[in-house]
N, C-alpha and C positions, 0 to 999 in steps of 0.2 A: 025842790029841796033845797034848802039854804046851803049855799057853797061853804060858808064857815062851819058848819057841823059836820063836815065830811072829813073824818080821820085820814091821817097819812099812813100808808102802808107800813108794817113795822118792819125795822131794819134788822136782816138776818145776819149775824156776825159769824165769821168762820171759826170752827172748832180749834181751841189752842193745842198746839202739837204737846204730847206728853213727853218730856225728857227723860231719856233711859236712866235707868240706876246706874252708878258707875261699877264698873266691872272689876276694878283692882281697889281693895281698901287701902286707905291713906296711910303711909308710914312717916313718922316724924322727921322731919329734916335735919332736927338735932342729932340725930345718929351720925349725921357728915363729920361732926368733930369729936365723937367719941369712941367709935368702934373700931377706928384703925390708927388711933393716936400712938400705939405700942408700936407700930411699925411705920410711923413717918409717912403714911400715904397723904397726897393732898386731896383733902375732901372738900374743895371749893365749888365743884360742880353740884349743880342742882340735882335732887331725885327724879327720876322718871318713873311715875306710877305704873304705866305698861311699857314694854320695851320691844317694839317690832324691828328687832336689829339682825343683820345677816351674820351669821357664825363665821368664826376665824377673822384672819387680817393681820396687818401688823400694827403695831403701837403708833401713836402720834407723837408730837414733840413733847408733851407734858407727860409723857408714861403710857405704854399699853402694854397688851399681853403679846407675847412671842407665840410661834407654833406648840409651845410646851406648856403654855398657860401661865409663864412668870410674867411679872409686872415690872416694869422698871421706871423706879420713882427717884428724883434728886434727893439727896442727903437732907437739904434744907426745906423739903415740902411741909406746907402748912404754915411756914414762917412769914413774916411781912415781908414784901418785895418793895426795897426803894428804887431800884433799878433792876428791871425783869431782863434786860439783854446782858448786863454784867454777871447776874445770877444765873444764868442758863449757860455762860462760857465757863464759869468756874467751879460750878457744884458737880461733883461726882454723881453718877447714879448708881443706885442700888437696887438689886432685884428682889422681889418676893414673889412668892407662889402661893396658892390657896390649896388646902387639903381639905376634903370630905371625909370625915372619920365616922365609920357606920358602927353600929351597935354589936354585930357580927364579929368585929375585929378588923375589916378591911378599912385600908386608908387608900383613896385615891386622890391623885392630883386633878384639880379642875383645869380641863382645858378647854379648845373652842367650842365643841359640843359634845357633851357625853350623855349618856342613859342609864338608867337603873332599872331593873325589872327582875321578872321571876326567870327569864329565859335570856340568852345572849340575842343580840341583833342578828339580821341577816347581813351577810357579804354584801356591800354596796350600799349600806343603809347611810353612809356618809358620816358616822360617829368617831370622833378621835380615841374615846375610850369608852368602857361601859363597865357597868357592875351587876354580877348574877345575885340577887337577893336571896338570903337564906332566912326567910321568914319562917319560923315555927308554928304561927298561926294560919299560914297560907291565906292570907289575906291580901296579899300584893299581886298586882296585875302582871302580865307578861311584859309589858312595856309601861312602868308606873309613871316615871317622871323624867325629864331630861335637865340637866344643868350645865352650865358653862360659863366662860367669861369673854367678855367683848374686847375690842381692841383697845379701849380706853381703860381696863381692868375692873369693869363692873360685872361682878357676879351675879348670875340670873337663875332662875329655877322655874319650871312649867310643868304643871301636872298633865300627864298625857291621856286625859279623859278616862282615868282610872276607876275601877268600879267603885273601890272604897276610901278615895279619896286622899289628899296629900295636906297636913297642916304645917304650918310655919309659926314656930314659937320664938318671939323677939321682944326682949326688955320686957318680960312679964306678961305680955300679950301674946294670945293665940288665935290665928286666922286660918281658916281653910282657903287653900289656894283656888283662883277661879282657874277653871279648865281651858287649856290651849292658850295661856296667856304668861307671856313671861315676867315675872315677878323678881325685884332686887332682893339679894340676899346679903347679909353682912358677917364678918367673922363673929362668932359667938352665938349665932342665930342657929336653932336646930330645927330640922325636919322631922315629922313624925308620920308614919306610913305603916299601915298593919299594925303587926307586933313589935316595929323596928323603928329605929330613930338615926338620924346622921347630923351630926355638927359640922358647922364649918370653921377652919382654923387657917392663919395666915401665918406663915414663917419665911425667913430669909432663902432665897434660893442660891446664894454665893457664900455660905458660911455655915 
């Protein structure tokens, strides 16, 4: 047999890995400059689409949440800084807190780690506060969703693998929260769950 007529063995290429779908829908970073303009919060930090953060903790030097959930920010937060060191020394701090306002009339201050559900949590579960939901449709789970604020003042919410899900309405867009993943929430955003809803508000903690 002529050696030139012998074909080389076919090259086997490894299978390309399939990239997983993003588990957290993208939320526009433009919200950093609009949602908290009325309370003077410094929105210069980028948005984290998933937040594997530890609950609780003290604030950092740029403003954080204390054990009550109030957030300390400078009075000139969000303004251009020509001299960062002098600004830190001369600017007074103002405190703000986040409130989750439920459709059944309950108002709950957002602390480091909270939970909302059909029943109160057990002693020792580690929650700083909780909300017992009074859903007339009875479509909420025993432990429906968690919410809280990080040490740098970022509010988060997480669906606790509820039976009927949790939706986040923000700037005209509605998304279903991924289960067991912490997602960012901003003042003016609304959660929908069962036959109820809850809206996040920010207000001064010192006045």
